[in-house]
C-alpha positions as CSV (number, residue, x, y, z in Angstrom):
1,M,80.6,30.7,204.4
2,A,80.0,28.2,207.2
3,F,77.1,26.9,209.2
4,E,77.2,26.1,212.9
5,K,74.2,24.2,214.0
6,V,73.6,23.8,217.7
7,T,70.9,21.7,219.3
8,V,69.0,23.8,221.8
9,P,69.2,22.3,225.3
10,R,66.2,22.4,227.6
11,D,67.9,25.2,229.6
12,Y,68.4,27.2,226.4
13,S,67.8,30.7,228.0
14,P,68.7,32.1,231.4
15,G,65.0,31.9,232.3
16,N,65.0,28.2,231.4
17,P,61.7,28.3,229.4
18,H,59.8,25.1,229.1
19,V,60.6,23.4,225.8
20,T,57.7,21.6,224.1
21,Q,56.2,20.9,220.8
22,R,52.6,21.0,221.9
23,G,50.5,23.0,224.3
24,D,48.4,26.1,224.4
25,A,49.3,29.2,222.4
26,A,51.1,31.0,225.2
27,T,53.3,28.0,225.8
28,V,54.2,27.7,222.1
29,R,55.1,31.4,222.0
30,R,57.5,31.1,225.0
31,A,59.3,27.9,224.1
32,I,61.9,26.8,221.7
33,P,60.6,23.6,220.1
34,A,62.4,20.5,221.3
35,D,63.4,19.5,217.8
36,A,64.4,23.0,216.6
37,R,68.0,24.3,216.5
38,I,69.5,27.6,217.4
39,G,72.9,28.1,215.7
40,Y,75.0,30.5,213.7
41,W,75.7,31.2,210.0
42,T,79.0,32.9,209.3
43,A,79.1,35.5,206.5
44,S,82.1,35.9,204.2
45,D,83.5,38.8,206.4
46,G,83.3,36.6,209.5
47,W,80.2,38.1,211.0
48,K,78.0,35.5,212.7
49,L,74.2,35.7,212.2
50,R,72.1,33.8,214.7
51,R,69.8,31.3,212.9
52,F,66.8,29.2,213.8
53,D,66.0,25.9,212.1
54,W,63.0,23.7,212.6
55,P,62.9,20.7,210.2
56,A,59.5,19.2,209.4
57,P,59.3,15.5,208.8
58,A,56.3,15.9,206.5
59,R,58.6,17.7,203.9
60,R,56.0,20.0,202.5
61,G,58.8,22.4,201.6
62,R,61.1,25.0,203.1
63,I,60.4,28.5,204.3
64,L,62.9,31.2,205.1
65,F,61.3,33.7,207.4
66,Q,62.7,37.3,207.6
67,T,61.8,39.4,210.6
68,G,61.4,43.2,210.9
69,R,63.6,45.9,212.3
70,G,64.4,45.3,215.9
71,D,63.0,41.7,216.0
72,S,64.4,38.4,217.0
73,V,63.3,35.0,215.9
74,E,61.5,34.4,219.2
75,K,58.8,36.8,218.4
76,Y,57.4,34.5,215.6
77,L,57.6,31.1,217.3
78,E,53.8,30.8,217.1
79,T,53.8,31.5,213.4
80,F,56.7,29.0,212.9
81,A,54.6,26.4,214.8
82,H,51.7,26.9,212.4
83,L,53.9,26.6,209.3
84,H,55.6,23.6,210.8
85,A,52.3,21.9,211.5
86,Q,51.5,22.4,207.8
87,G,54.6,20.4,206.9
88,W,57.0,23.3,206.2
89,S,60.6,23.3,207.5
90,V,61.2,26.7,208.9
91,T,64.4,28.7,209.0
92,A,64.9,32.3,210.1
93,F,67.9,34.5,211.1
94,D,68.3,37.6,213.1
95,W,69.4,40.5,210.9
96,R,73.0,41.7,211.4
97,G,72.9,44.4,214.2
98,Q,69.9,43.0,216.1
99,G,68.5,40.1,217.9
100,G,71.3,37.6,218.6
101,S,73.4,38.7,215.7
102,G,75.5,41.3,217.4
103,R,75.4,45.1,217.1
104,L,76.7,47.6,214.6
105,S,76.9,50.6,217.0
106,A,78.6,51.3,220.3
107,D,75.2,51.5,222.0
108,P,73.7,48.0,222.0
109,H,70.2,49.5,222.2
110,I,70.4,51.4,218.9
111,G,69.5,49.7,215.7
112,H,72.2,50.8,213.3
113,V,73.5,49.8,209.9
114,D,75.9,51.8,207.6
115,D,74.0,50.9,204.5
116,Y,71.1,48.5,203.5
117,T,73.5,46.8,201.1
118,V,74.8,45.0,204.2
119,Y,71.4,43.4,204.6
120,D,71.3,42.7,200.8
121,R,74.6,40.8,200.9
122,D,73.6,38.8,204.0
123,L,70.3,37.7,202.6
124,A,71.7,36.8,199.2
125,A,74.6,34.8,200.7
126,F,72.4,33.1,203.3
127,W,69.8,32.2,200.7
128,A,72.5,30.6,198.5
129,D,73.8,28.4,201.3
130,W,70.3,27.6,202.7
131,R,69.0,26.7,199.2
132,A,72.0,24.5,198.6
133,E,71.1,22.6,201.8
134,G,67.9,21.4,200.1
135,D,69.2,20.9,196.6
136,G,68.0,17.7,195.0
137,D,65.1,17.2,197.3
138,G,62.5,18.6,194.9
139,Q,60.9,20.8,197.7
140,P,59.7,24.3,197.0
141,H,61.7,27.1,198.6
142,V,59.6,30.0,199.9
143,V,60.6,33.3,201.4
144,L,58.4,35.3,203.9
145,G,59.4,38.8,205.0
146,H,57.7,41.0,207.6
147,S,58.1,44.8,207.6
148,M,61.8,45.5,206.9
149,G,62.2,41.9,206.0
150,G,59.6,42.4,203.4
151,M,61.5,45.3,201.9
152,M,64.7,43.3,201.7
153,V,62.8,40.4,200.1
154,V,61.5,42.7,197.4
155,R,65.0,44.1,196.8
156,A,66.5,40.6,196.6
157,L,63.8,39.5,194.1
158,A,64.3,42.6,191.9
159,A,68.1,42.0,191.9
160,R,67.6,38.3,191.2
161,A,69.7,37.7,194.3
162,I,67.2,35.0,195.5
163,D,65.2,32.5,193.4
164,A,62.2,31.8,195.6
165,D,59.3,29.6,194.3
166,A,56.9,31.9,196.1
167,A,57.2,35.0,198.4
168,I,55.0,36.4,201.1
169,L,55.2,40.0,202.2
170,V,53.6,40.9,205.6
171,A,53.1,44.6,206.3
172,P,56.2,45.2,204.1
173,M,58.2,48.3,204.7
174,I,57.8,49.7,201.2
175,G,57.5,53.1,202.7
176,L,57.9,54.6,206.1
177,K,55.3,56.7,207.9
178,S,56.1,60.3,208.7
179,P,53.9,63.1,210.0
180,V,55.8,65.5,207.7
181,G,55.9,63.3,204.6
182,A,58.6,60.9,203.4
183,G,60.5,63.5,201.3
184,I,61.0,66.0,204.1
185,A,61.6,63.2,206.7
186,G,64.2,61.5,204.4
187,R,66.1,64.8,203.9
188,A,66.1,65.5,207.6
189,A,67.4,62.0,208.4
190,R,70.2,62.3,205.9
191,W,71.2,65.7,207.3
192,M,71.2,64.4,210.9
193,A,73.3,61.3,209.8
194,A,75.8,63.5,207.9
195,H,76.2,66.2,210.6
196,G,76.4,64.3,213.8
197,N,77.0,60.8,215.1
198,P,75.5,58.6,212.3
199,A,74.9,55.8,214.8
200,R,73.0,58.0,217.2
201,G,69.4,57.0,218.0
202,A,66.9,58.9,215.8
203,W,64.6,59.2,218.9
204,R,64.5,58.0,222.5
205,S,61.8,55.4,222.6
206,N,58.7,53.9,221.0
207,E,58.6,52.8,217.4
208,R,57.7,56.2,216.0
209,P,58.9,59.7,217.0
210,G,56.2,62.0,218.5
211,S,53.6,59.3,218.6
212,I,51.0,59.6,221.3
213,A,50.0,56.0,220.8
214,S,51.6,53.3,223.0
215,R,54.2,51.0,221.4
216,Q,51.8,48.1,221.9
217,T,48.9,49.7,219.9
218,L,51.3,50.5,217.1
219,L,52.2,46.9,216.9
220,T,49.3,44.7,217.9
221,H,45.9,44.8,219.7
222,D,46.8,41.5,221.4
223,T,48.2,42.3,224.9
224,S,49.3,38.8,225.5
225,R,51.3,38.4,222.3
226,Y,52.8,41.8,222.8
227,D,54.1,40.8,226.2
228,D,55.9,37.8,224.7
229,E,58.6,40.1,223.3
230,R,59.4,41.6,226.7
231,W,59.3,38.1,228.3
232,W,62.0,36.8,225.9
233,Q,64.1,39.9,226.5
234,E,63.9,39.3,230.2
235,Q,65.2,35.8,229.6
236,N,67.9,37.1,227.3
237,P,68.6,40.8,227.7
238,A,71.0,40.7,224.7
239,L,67.9,40.6,222.4
240,R,66.7,44.0,223.5
241,L,66.9,46.8,221.0
242,G,65.6,50.3,220.9
243,P,65.1,53.0,218.2
244,P,66.9,53.0,214.9
245,S,69.9,55.2,214.1
246,W,69.6,58.3,211.9
247,T,71.6,56.4,209.3
248,W,69.2,53.4,209.4
249,L,66.3,55.8,209.0
250,A,67.9,57.8,206.2
251,H,68.6,54.6,204.2
252,G,65.1,53.4,204.9
253,F,63.5,56.4,203.3
254,A,66.0,56.3,200.4
255,A,65.4,52.6,199.8
256,A,61.6,53.2,199.7
257,A,62.1,56.0,197.2
258,E,64.2,53.8,195.0
259,L,61.7,51.0,195.0
260,A,59.0,53.4,193.9
261,V,60.8,54.0,190.6
262,D,62.7,50.7,190.2
263,P,61.8,49.3,186.8
264,R,62.9,45.8,187.9
265,I,59.7,45.5,190.0
266,E,57.7,44.8,186.8
267,T,60.0,42.0,185.9
268,I,59.6,39.9,189.1
269,K,58.0,36.7,188.1
270,T,57.8,35.1,191.5
271,P,54.2,34.6,192.8
272,I,53.8,37.0,195.7
273,L,51.2,37.3,198.4
274,M,51.0,40.7,200.2
275,L,49.2,41.1,203.5
276,I,48.7,44.8,204.2
277,A,47.2,46.6,207.2
278,D,45.5,49.7,206.0
279,A,45.6,51.3,209.4
280,D,49.4,50.6,209.8
281,K,51.0,53.6,211.6
282,L,54.6,52.4,211.1
283,V,54.9,51.6,207.4
284,E,53.0,53.2,204.6
285,P,50.4,50.8,203.3
286,R,49.6,53.0,200.2
287,A,53.2,52.6,199.1
288,A,52.9,48.8,199.4
289,L,49.6,48.9,197.4
290,R,51.2,50.9,194.7
291,L,54.1,48.4,194.5
292,G,51.6,45.5,194.5
293,V,49.9,46.8,191.4
294,R,53.2,46.8,189.5
295,L,54.1,43.2,190.4
296,P,53.2,40.8,187.5
297,D,51.9,38.0,189.8
298,A,50.7,39.3,193.1
299,Q,47.7,38.7,195.4
300,I,46.8,41.3,198.0
301,V,44.9,40.8,201.2
302,R,44.0,43.9,203.1
303,F,43.1,44.4,206.8
304,G,41.2,47.3,208.2
305,R,41.4,49.0,211.6
306,E,41.3,45.7,213.3
307,S,45.0,45.2,212.5
308,A,48.1,47.1,213.6
309,H,51.5,46.6,212.1
310,E,52.3,43.0,213.3
311,I,49.6,41.2,211.4
312,L,50.9,37.7,212.4
313,R,51.0,38.7,216.1
314,E,47.5,40.3,216.1
315,A,44.4,39.1,217.8
316,D,43.1,35.8,216.7
317,G,40.6,37.1,214.2
318,V,43.2,38.9,212.2
319,R,46.0,36.3,212.7
320,N,43.8,33.4,211.7
321,R,42.6,35.2,208.5
322,A,46.3,36.0,207.6
323,L,47.4,32.4,208.2
324,A,44.5,31.1,206.1
325,A,45.5,33.4,203.3
326,I,49.1,32.2,203.5
327,D,48.0,28.5,203.5
328,S,45.6,29.0,200.5
329,F,48.3,30.9,198.6
330,L,50.9,28.3,199.1
331,A,48.5,25.5,198.2
332,A,47.8,27.2,194.9
333,V,51.2,28.3,193.8
334,V,53.4,25.5,195.2
335,P,50.9,22.6,195.7
336,P,51.9,19.6,197.7
337,R,53.5,16.7,195.8
338,A,51.2,13.8,195.2
């Protein structure tokens, strides 16, 4: 596997966003930091995954940030800035089939994958290479997964595919919401994937079929932060993605059902912080809570109706509480070196 690291020029995107390390929150959210790098990591099959690296001179440690379905690294620049300010070097990559990591279906706006083991292999291999980059420096290596990224982190920890010193799960996709129940929805998705085009979109728009809520209210109460995603997609249309495929959905329900009975969950020794939005309308918070009880070393922070799915992109009251919980957790389980 090979790494290609590319220093981001000031005219990184077609929209030529201002590049800076300081400034107000809106500026930070719409700028690639001057000392960050956008590059590519090449998997063993030759597929290139787009990666983001922001080294921190303070050397507090290293964090690998895993985004959710349909995301790109740009959505979390504000969170990266917070972590970086605490001394953490931040790395992230766009999952295969989304963001700047290409597509797995003929329709570039459908989020498709043949099997979640594709994600498993990419995360395990990337982690091994990324961890090797820091070998011998004595720094802690932490993994943070949002939504689908959270599910994949749990799968990797259970399989011993990654050896994180600490893990943070933000609104993890331990179960998917469905108005008809996960069992019926999972069977319907499998039938649709098996009896038609498996890469066809499961619905036309929004983040959830049949929802009367706007996409924004499903994700965040903060209009400005929500608009950041569309702004980045206008600068780089290749980042735009729509609904998942029937196959992605079928495997999502199946993976959640497997985690619910996986005996390896009780053997995960990694300290874990879980941030859960009780009013989440995209993933099932009750499934995450049930999994949290089974983890040997887990702390759970819950948010009420004030938070939608994207806790780290919520209004300041929610976001600040979430970041404070992350900072406190990391200070306790991987304290700074004297």
